Residue, then its C-alpha position, 0 to 999 in steps of 0.5 A: m500499500e506505500g510508496v513514494v511518488s512524483a507530485e505529477t503523477l496519477v496515483e489511484v487506490v483501487l477497489p479490485g473486489t470483495v477484499e479486506p482493506e489489506g486488499l486495496q491497491i495502489r495504482q499510478g499513471a499519466v495524469p488525465t486532461p480535462g475535456p470540454g466542460q471539465v475541470l481537472i482537480r489536484l486532491e487536497a483531502t478525501g474520505v472514508s464514508f460508510a459508503e466505501q464500507q458497503m462497496r468493500r463488501g460488495r453491499y452498496y446498492d448500486q456499486p460499479p463492477f469491480p475493479f473501480v476507485p472508490g471515493y464519495d466525495l473530495v475537496g482540492t484544488v482545480a489544477q486546469t479548465g477543458d474547453g468552455v470553462r472559465p481558466a480563472l478557476v485554476g487556483t480555486r479551491v472547490a468541493a465536489l460529490v462523485k459517488v466513485g473516484g474520489w480516491a486519487s492524486h488527481v480527479i476530473v469533474d465537471a465544471a457545474d459539479a464543483v462547488p467554491v470552498p470560503d476562504g477559511i475553511g481548511a480543506a481537511e475540515a471541508e471535506t468532513v461535511v460534504v456528503n455528511g454536511i449535504t446529506a444532514w442538511q438536506m434531510l433535516h431542511r428539505k425533508a424533515r423541514v423542522r422547525a424551532g422548538q421541534t424534537v427530533l431524535v437522530h439515530g447515530a448521533n456520534g456518527g458521520v451525517g449524525s454529528v453534523l445532523v444534530q449540531l446543524a438540528h441544534a442551530a435550528g432550535v430543535k432539541v435533539i434526543g440521540t442514540a450512541s453508545a455510552r462513550h460518546h455521552d459526554a460530547l452528545r451532552e455539550r452539544g445539547v443532545t439527550p443520548v440514548d446509550y442503543r446497547t443497553e437501553d430499550v430505545p424505543a421506551r427511553v424515547r416514549e419517557l423522554a418525548p412522552g408525545g411522540v417525536d417530530a422527526v426520526f432520522d434512521h441510517v440503521g433499517g430493519r427492525s430499527a425503521v419499524d421502531s422509528w416509525r412508530l415514535l413519530a408524533p402526529g404529523g411527524t416524518l421518518v427519514c431513513y438513509g441507509s440500512a446499516s444493521t444489513r452491512d455484514d450480511s450475505g445474499s441480496k445487496q439490493w433486498p434490505v433496500l428494495k424492502l424498505l422502500g415498500r415500508v416507506w410506501l406503505w406507511n405514506a399510503l396509510p391515513n396516519r397524518r405522517r410522512a416517510y421518506f428513504f433518503n438518497v443524496w442522488a435522488g432526482r439527477a437522472f430527471s433534472r441535472s441542472r435543477f440537481r446541481a442548483r440545489l447541491h451548491s445551494d445547501l452544500t454552501e449553506v453547510f460551509a457557512a454553519l460551518g464557518r459562523g462556528e454552528i457545526t464544527a469539523q470532525i475529523a478522526a484522523q488524517l491518512p495518506l492517501v496511500h494509507a488508505a487500507e489503515a484509513l478503511r480498517l480505522a474507520e470500520s473499527g467504530t472506535v472513532a467518532g468523526k470522519v478518517v481523511l486522507q491526503p496526498 
């Protein structure tokens, strides 16, 4: 996994198949040239999200065939522009959501998909809130449409998305109940969260004690049985936002089935006359239908997230920073469940 390379050699981390983290491969090659409408980004930071942990097991819902370069998002500097793109963009720090391909020293993206990172925000800081921040912001404000004074339940409140979500909710004047293991409870209390230990407590019973009339929204990345419990905890008019099926991460069999089952439940719940709503959140929703609208929403929401970061309403929670060529160690660390925040990879 290790090696010293020149600054202008393309270095990529390749996922060759369903391997242990140590099975990741390093590939070197020529730095690509951007085509019309594209920019070449010289990587400054990428990271390990839950998506890569699922992809390594072949469990991500719509991952490409092996081998491929993982990496869901990235932050870097525009090094070169293609035809039709303003040359003045060269030298600008930008962020991009790519789903795959981010674990590389140089990445080509459409210029329209690159979102400027404000001055004063470092690359590693910005990286912690790209996919996690967009996901948290859109679930909170576009799906649940929370209002000050409401109460929400966040599963995995110390996780990558959860930690951003609880801070954005707090900034919006929302009361937060958050599940996490006991070692994260003090940090959650400092953020105004009422913690519940999902390992030792009966979560539904404890949440009912804290919110007897139900909660206004639940954000659930666990899926399975947890989603059913989450739905039952909603107050009238409440919203359940499911955004994963972490409980099936280590399962074998169809990777589509857990998601399809959850989608079926969501459809059924929404068909019932019960004054509650359920969503399965996918950050890529709407992209195939209207790319321009998708991009406009992404730009707007990520700009809001960066502004919240700049104001100190959310903090960049960096669990560790490792060189890109140590991606195996970074993936192993992220999967260990022993760290809080995002494991960041840098060239």
